[in-house]
N, C-alpha and C positions, 0 to 999 in steps of 0.2 A: 322571413322571408314569406310565410304562410299568410301575413297581412297583407303585403304586396302583391300576393296573388290575387286575393280580394278585392284590392282597391283597382286593379287591371278590369277584372271581370265587371265591377261594378260602373267602372268607366267606359267600357263597352256597351254596356247594357243601356246607359245615360244617353250615349252617342246614338244606339238605333233607336230609342225613343223620339228623341231630338229630331231625326231624321224622319221617321215615321210621321211624326207631328207635321213636317213642314209639307211631307206630301199629301197630308189630307186637309189642312186648314190653312187658312190664311192668317198671319199674326203682323201688326205692325209695330210692336215694342218687343224688346227682349224681357219686359218684365212680365207680358202675356205670355210667352214661351216659357219663362220662369215657372210663373203660377202654375201652369199647365203641367209640368213636369214634377212640382211639389203635389199636386193634385193626384198626380199618378203614382205616387208613393215614395218620390225621390226626394230625400230628406237634406237639408242644408243646402241648397242650390241656390248658389249666390249669381247677381247681376255677371259678375266676372268667368263665372262657371260658363254661365250661356255664351257669352263672347266668345270663350275660348272653343266652346262646341259649335258655333257658328262659321268660326274661322276654320278649324278643322273640317267641316262638312262643305266648305268653300260657298258659303250662302251669300247671296247679295240681295240689296233692295230694290225691288222693280215697281213702278206703279201698277195698279190695279185698274178695274174698268172706272173708277169713280176718283182716279188720280191719286188715290193714298197709297203710300208706299209700304210694300208687304216684303218678308222676308220670303226667297225663293231660292231651292237647291239649285245650283249650277256647275258642279264639278264634272269635268269633262270625262273621267276615267269610272264615273258611276251610269248604271243606265239613267236614261231619261224618265222621270215621272213627270208625266204634264199633269198639272193640278189646274183647278179651276182659275187660279190666279194669271195663269197663262194665256188659257183659252178667252179668258175676259179682256184680255189684249189686243184681241183681233176683231176688227171692225167688218172684213171680207175679205175673201179669197176668190180670185178669179184668175182668167187668162184669156189671151190674146190672139191665140194659136202659136205665140213664140215665147213668151215667158209667163210664168205664174206669177203673179201679184199677189202680195200679202199686205194687206192696210191694216196698220195699228194704231194705237192710239199714241200720241207724241212722247216719244223716247223708248218705246218699246221695239223698235225694229231691229236695233244691233241683238238684243237676246233673244229675239223670234229667230233671227238668221244663225245665231250661233247654236241654237237648239235644233235647227235642221242640219246644220254642218257636223255637229258632233258624233253621229252615226251615220258614216256613208251609206248610200242607196243607190242600187243602180240605176235608178229613174233619173236621179240628179246629179247634173254636171258640178253645180255650186249655187252661191248664193250672194247678192251684193245687199246689204243692210244700210239703209240712210237712217233718219229720224223715225218716219213714221211708215215705210214704206219698204218693202224687203222684195226682190226680184230673184227669182229662182229659176235658174237656167237648167231645163230639161237637157237628158241627154240625146234624146231623139225627138224633135217637134212633132213628129207624127203620132207620138203616144202622151201628147201633153196633157189628154184627159186622165190618163192614169197616173201622170206626174201631180197632176192637182190631188187626187185622192190620195197620194201618198204623203204630202204635205200637210191636208186636212187632217190624216190620221196622227201625225206626227205632232199636231199641235193639239189632239185632243179636240179637234172640230167633227162633230157628225157629218159624214158624206152623203 
């Protein structure tokens, strides 16, 4: 039984390490993640281990600013950690006194809309995400500037 406890605690620490890596860096292959975990001192990390970790963490592959797909955390019950790979998807954020518009690279809008929706905010009524455009409906159009600042903060864009 003692061995099982050791395996669980090791499993938890490799999961934590993998999650931290994904929050801090962009990875385009599972082998890159595997190699980084080995460099951190985790022995015998196989590609299938990395695959299970990514599945457990709810990781998806999204295109970065250069169109290269990278792994990104997307699990709803985890706090959103917006990394450079998400911020790099955004071309601009503006509003027209009625809605906040987030322009993304092609294919990035659905993930961006989901990130905005995951943790409800009093200033945001909801989002609609297309292919490369997200429309954010503010709760009150008289506070649209504040809503735009909230959206930028959610996505890691300097205000």
